[in-house]
C-alpha positions as CSV (number, residue, x, y, z in Angstrom):
1,M,112.4,29.1,-2.8
2,D,109.8,27.4,-1.8
3,G,107.2,28.7,-4.7
4,V,103.1,28.5,-4.8
5,R,102.0,25.0,-4.6
6,G,98.9,24.4,-6.8
7,I,96.3,22.4,-4.3
8,D,94.7,19.4,-5.1
9,G,91.9,18.7,-2.0
10,V,93.9,19.4,0.5
11,G,97.3,18.5,0.1
12,S,99.6,20.2,-1.5
13,G,100.7,19.7,-5.8
14,R,103.8,20.1,-7.3
15,E,105.8,23.3,-7.8
16,V,105.2,25.0,-10.4
17,R,107.7,28.8,-10.3
18,P,109.9,29.7,-8.1
19,A,109.4,33.6,-8.5
20,Y,105.2,33.4,-7.4
21,R,106.0,33.3,-3.5
22,P,102.2,33.9,-1.4
23,A,102.6,37.5,-0.1
24,A,101.7,36.7,3.1
25,T,101.1,33.8,4.7
26,A,101.6,29.7,4.0
27,A,98.4,28.9,3.8
28,S,97.5,30.9,0.6
29,G,96.7,27.7,-1.9
30,A,94.0,25.6,0.6
31,I,91.2,25.5,0.3
32,G,88.1,26.6,1.1
33,A,88.7,30.4,2.3
34,P,85.8,32.5,2.9
35,G,85.6,35.1,0.0
36,S,88.5,33.1,-2.0
37,G,87.0,31.5,-4.8
38,G,87.7,28.3,-2.8
39,I,85.2,25.2,-2.4
40,G,82.5,25.8,0.2
41,S,83.7,29.8,0.1
42,S,81.3,32.2,1.7
43,G,82.8,35.2,0.4
44,A,82.0,36.1,-3.1
45,G,82.8,33.2,-5.4
46,G,82.1,30.5,-3.1
47,I,80.1,27.7,-3.1
48,G,77.7,26.2,-1.1
49,P,78.0,26.9,3.2
50,S,81.5,27.6,4.8
51,R,83.1,24.6,4.7
52,T,87.5,24.9,6.4
53,H,89.5,22.4,3.7
54,G,92.1,23.3,4.8
55,I,94.5,23.2,8.3
56,G,92.8,24.9,10.4
57,A,90.5,28.0,10.3
58,P,91.4,30.6,8.1
59,G,91.6,34.1,8.7
60,T,90.9,37.8,7.1
61,A,94.1,38.2,6.6
62,E,95.5,34.6,4.5
63,R,91.9,35.5,2.8
64,A,93.2,38.6,2.0
65,A,96.6,37.1,1.1
66,R,95.3,34.6,-0.8
67,S,93.1,36.6,-3.4
68,E,96.0,39.3,-3.6
69,E,98.7,35.9,-5.4
70,D,95.4,35.7,-7.0
71,R,95.4,38.8,-9.0
72,R,99.1,38.9,-9.2
73,L,99.6,35.8,-10.7
74,L,96.7,37.2,-13.7
75,T,98.2,40.4,-13.5
76,I,101.0,38.6,-14.5
77,Y,100.1,36.3,-17.1
78,H,98.0,39.0,-18.9
79,R,100.6,41.4,-18.5
80,D,103.3,39.0,-19.7
81,G,101.6,36.3,-21.0
82,D,104.2,34.4,-18.5
83,P,102.4,30.3,-19.1
84,A,103.7,29.2,-15.4
85,A,101.3,31.8,-14.2
86,R,98.7,30.2,-15.7
87,E,99.5,27.3,-15.1
88,A,99.8,27.7,-11.5
89,L,96.2,30.0,-12.0
90,V,94.5,26.3,-13.2
91,E,95.7,24.7,-9.8
92,R,94.5,27.0,-7.7
93,F,90.8,27.3,-9.1
94,L,91.3,23.2,-10.6
95,P,89.4,21.7,-6.7
96,L,86.7,24.9,-7.7
97,A,86.1,23.2,-11.4
98,R,86.0,19.4,-10.1
99,Q,83.2,20.7,-7.3
100,L,80.9,21.7,-9.9
101,A,81.5,19.1,-12.2
102,R,79.9,17.0,-9.1
103,R,77.2,19.4,-8.5
104,Y,76.3,18.3,-12.2
105,H,76.9,14.6,-12.5
106,R,74.3,12.3,-13.1
107,A,73.5,8.6,-13.9
108,G,75.1,7.7,-17.1
109,E,77.0,10.8,-17.8
110,P,80.9,10.5,-16.7
111,L,81.7,12.1,-13.8
112,D,85.6,12.3,-15.3
113,D,83.7,14.1,-18.8
114,L,82.7,16.4,-17.2
115,V,85.8,17.9,-15.1
116,Q,87.5,17.9,-18.0
117,V,84.8,20.4,-19.8
118,A,84.8,22.5,-16.8
119,S,88.6,22.5,-16.6
120,L,88.3,23.6,-20.1
121,G,85.4,26.4,-18.7
122,L,88.3,27.4,-16.2
123,L,90.8,28.1,-19.2
124,K,88.5,30.4,-20.7
125,A,88.0,32.6,-17.7
126,I,91.4,32.4,-17.2
127,D,91.7,33.9,-20.4
128,R,89.2,36.3,-20.5
129,Y,89.4,37.9,-16.9
130,D,90.0,41.2,-16.9
131,P,92.8,41.8,-13.5
132,E,91.6,45.6,-13.2
133,R,88.1,44.2,-13.1
134,E,87.7,45.1,-8.8
135,T,85.2,41.5,-8.3
136,A,86.9,38.2,-7.6
137,F,88.0,36.1,-10.0
138,S,85.7,32.9,-8.2
139,S,82.6,35.5,-9.0
140,F,83.8,35.6,-12.6
141,A,84.9,32.4,-13.0
142,V,81.9,30.1,-11.5
143,P,79.5,30.9,-14.2
144,T,81.7,30.6,-16.9
145,V,82.5,26.9,-15.6
146,L,78.8,26.6,-14.8
147,G,78.3,27.9,-18.3
148,E,80.3,25.9,-20.4
149,L,79.0,22.3,-18.3
150,K,75.6,23.6,-19.4
151,R,76.6,23.8,-23.3
152,H,78.2,20.7,-22.8
153,F,74.5,19.0,-21.9
154,R,72.7,21.1,-24.1
155,D,74.8,20.4,-27.5
156,K,77.0,16.8,-26.6
157,G,74.7,15.1,-23.9
158,W,71.5,14.2,-26.1
159,S,71.5,11.5,-28.5
160,V,69.0,13.6,-31.3
161,R,69.6,17.3,-31.4
162,V,66.9,18.5,-29.9
163,P,66.3,22.3,-29.8
164,R,67.4,24.7,-27.3
165,D,64.1,25.8,-26.1
166,L,62.4,22.4,-26.1
167,Q,65.5,21.8,-24.3
168,E,65.4,24.0,-21.6
169,L,61.4,23.5,-21.2
170,A,62.3,19.2,-20.9
171,V,64.5,20.2,-17.6
172,K,61.6,23.1,-16.2
173,V,58.9,20.6,-16.5
174,D,60.7,17.5,-14.9
175,R,60.9,19.8,-12.0
176,A,57.9,20.7,-11.6
177,G,56.3,17.8,-12.0
178,E,58.2,16.2,-9.2
179,E,57.0,19.6,-6.7
180,L,53.2,19.8,-7.4
181,S,54.1,15.4,-7.3
182,R,54.9,16.3,-4.1
183,T,51.9,19.0,-3.8
184,L,49.5,17.0,-4.5
185,G,50.1,13.9,-3.7
186,R,49.7,12.3,-6.8
187,A,50.9,13.0,-10.2
188,P,49.8,16.3,-12.6
189,T,48.1,16.8,-15.1
190,P,50.1,18.4,-18.4
191,T,47.3,21.0,-17.9
192,E,48.7,21.6,-14.0
193,I,52.6,21.7,-15.3
194,G,52.0,24.5,-17.9
195,E,49.5,26.7,-15.6
196,R,52.7,26.4,-13.4
197,L,54.9,27.0,-16.0
198,G,52.7,29.4,-18.2
199,A,53.1,26.8,-21.1
200,T,49.7,25.0,-23.2
201,A,49.4,21.2,-22.0
202,E,50.1,20.5,-25.5
203,Q,54.0,22.5,-25.1
204,V,54.1,20.0,-21.8
205,L,53.2,16.7,-23.7
206,E,55.8,18.1,-26.4
207,A,58.8,18.7,-23.7
208,R,57.7,15.1,-22.3
209,E,58.7,13.3,-25.5
210,A,61.8,15.4,-26.3
211,A,63.2,14.1,-22.7
212,H,62.9,10.6,-24.3
213,A,65.2,11.6,-26.7
214,Y,68.3,12.4,-24.3
215,R,69.5,9.0,-23.9
216,A,69.4,6.1,-26.6
217,V,68.7,2.6,-26.4
218,S,70.4,-0.1,-28.7
219,I,68.4,-2.4,-30.5
220,D,70.1,-5.3,-29.9
221,R,68.8,-4.7,-26.3
222,T,67.2,-6.9,-24.7
223,R,63.5,-5.7,-22.7
224,G,62.8,-5.7,-19.7
225,A,60.8,-7.6,-17.2
226,D,58.3,-4.6,-16.7
227,D,56.9,-5.0,-20.7
228,E,54.8,-7.9,-22.1
229,D,58.0,-9.2,-24.4
230,E,60.2,-9.6,-21.4
231,G,63.1,-11.2,-23.8
232,H,63.0,-10.5,-26.8
233,E,65.2,-7.8,-28.0
234,F,63.6,-4.1,-29.1
235,A,65.0,-4.7,-32.7
236,D,62.2,-7.6,-32.4
237,A,59.3,-5.7,-32.5
238,F,60.5,-3.4,-35.7
239,G,58.9,-3.6,-38.9
240,I,60.2,-5.1,-42.2
241,E,58.8,-4.1,-45.4
242,D,56.4,-5.7,-47.2
243,P,56.0,-5.3,-50.9
244,G,52.4,-7.0,-50.6
245,F,51.6,-3.5,-50.2
246,A,52.6,-2.2,-53.8
247,R,51.8,-5.5,-56.1
248,A,47.9,-5.4,-54.0
249,E,47.8,-1.4,-55.1
250,D,49.0,-2.1,-58.7
251,A,46.6,-5.0,-59.0
252,A,44.1,-2.7,-58.0
253,T,45.4,-0.1,-60.4
254,M,45.5,-2.9,-63.1
255,E,41.7,-3.9,-63.0
256,R,40.7,-0.2,-62.7
257,L,42.6,0.3,-65.7
258,M,41.6,-3.2,-67.3
259,R,37.3,-2.4,-67.7
260,A,38.1,-0.2,-70.8
261,L,39.4,-2.9,-73.0
262,T,36.8,-5.0,-74.7
263,E,37.3,-9.4,-73.5
264,R,39.5,-9.3,-76.3
265,E,41.8,-7.5,-75.5
266,R,41.9,-8.4,-72.1
267,E,42.2,-12.3,-72.7
268,V,44.9,-11.4,-75.3
269,L,47.0,-9.6,-73.1
270,R,46.7,-11.8,-70.6
271,L,47.9,-14.8,-72.5
272,R,51.0,-12.7,-73.8
273,F,52.4,-11.4,-70.8
274,A,50.8,-13.8,-67.8
275,E,51.6,-17.1,-69.2
276,D,54.2,-15.6,-71.9
277,L,53.1,-16.7,-75.0
278,T,54.5,-15.2,-78.3
279,Q,52.2,-13.4,-80.6
280,S,51.6,-17.3,-83.3
281,E,50.8,-18.8,-79.9
282,I,48.7,-16.8,-79.5
283,G,47.0,-15.9,-82.7
284,R,46.3,-20.0,-83.0
285,R,44.5,-20.3,-79.7
286,V,42.1,-17.3,-80.1
287,G,42.1,-17.9,-84.4
288,V,43.1,-14.9,-85.6
289,S,46.4,-14.7,-87.8
290,Q,50.1,-13.1,-85.8
291,M,49.4,-9.9,-87.8
292,H,46.0,-9.3,-86.3
293,V,47.5,-10.4,-82.4
294,S,50.4,-8.0,-82.5
295,R,47.6,-5.2,-83.8
296,L,45.4,-6.0,-81.0
297,I,48.3,-5.7,-78.5
298,R,49.1,-2.4,-80.0
299,Q,45.8,-1.1,-80.0
300,A,45.2,-2.4,-75.7
301,V,48.5,-0.9,-74.5
302,A,47.4,2.2,-76.2
303,K,44.1,2.3,-74.5
304,L,45.8,1.4,-71.2
305,Q,48.3,4.5,-71.6
306,E,44.9,6.9,-72.4
307,V,42.9,5.8,-69.6
308,A,46.2,5.8,-67.3
309,S,46.6,9.5,-67.8
310,G,43.1,10.4,-67.4
311,G,42.1,10.7,-71.0
């Protein structure tokens, strides 16, 4: 017995289960039948202009037979939980998921990853669809798959997490900029783009800045020919922590505090902490006893603490 075969391109896929025989036609797995949810269909849930991907032009009876078979498989899966029916549905609509993934394919985003995301959306559509609904399954599957693709770009595609409203505005700004460039014959200003989108010039600039967060560039990457530092890595332009600034601030603070001391107290502190002399050596140099030096140091430090605390 011939079973329902999943279709990938024009050829047939593997047999799923003898129980699922096409109701009225051997072309039930063909792709591109208008109104059947296939790729290029002109009916409900179809994508783009009508094109024929199967062998021969499908007629009304074939379209109806395919739609009836889709609904029968969906009913069996949701009623009995039969995994074979679910697998048959996946194989029948997988070309649709691939077509939607190709629609969102862009540079830097692997097509295989998008196909995986679209396939996940197809599985969700199969699981959530109510066979009692009168609408075609493809009409429900297309927005579900597209939603999964958009969610992928929003949550996984950005190198830096950007708020959703800003992501959406960045896309609109880019599209409006291209349209206005063709209309005006020059690059539009942020104000002109804002007027087109109903946003302020500041919001347009913020969206453009956020768009740079979509792709991160390695700091080890070499600069291109358009950069004045061609041949150097991006990391070469990064600054380093300079302790000199902290030392300069400390020196300026100490200079202000030292004005509160007498000349002898400043000299004693310099000899003790700058030249690292002992109290006895300081006493012999300034002509006082070691005990007097100790008292001068305590008094000087106390004055500094008082001035530093704002006293």
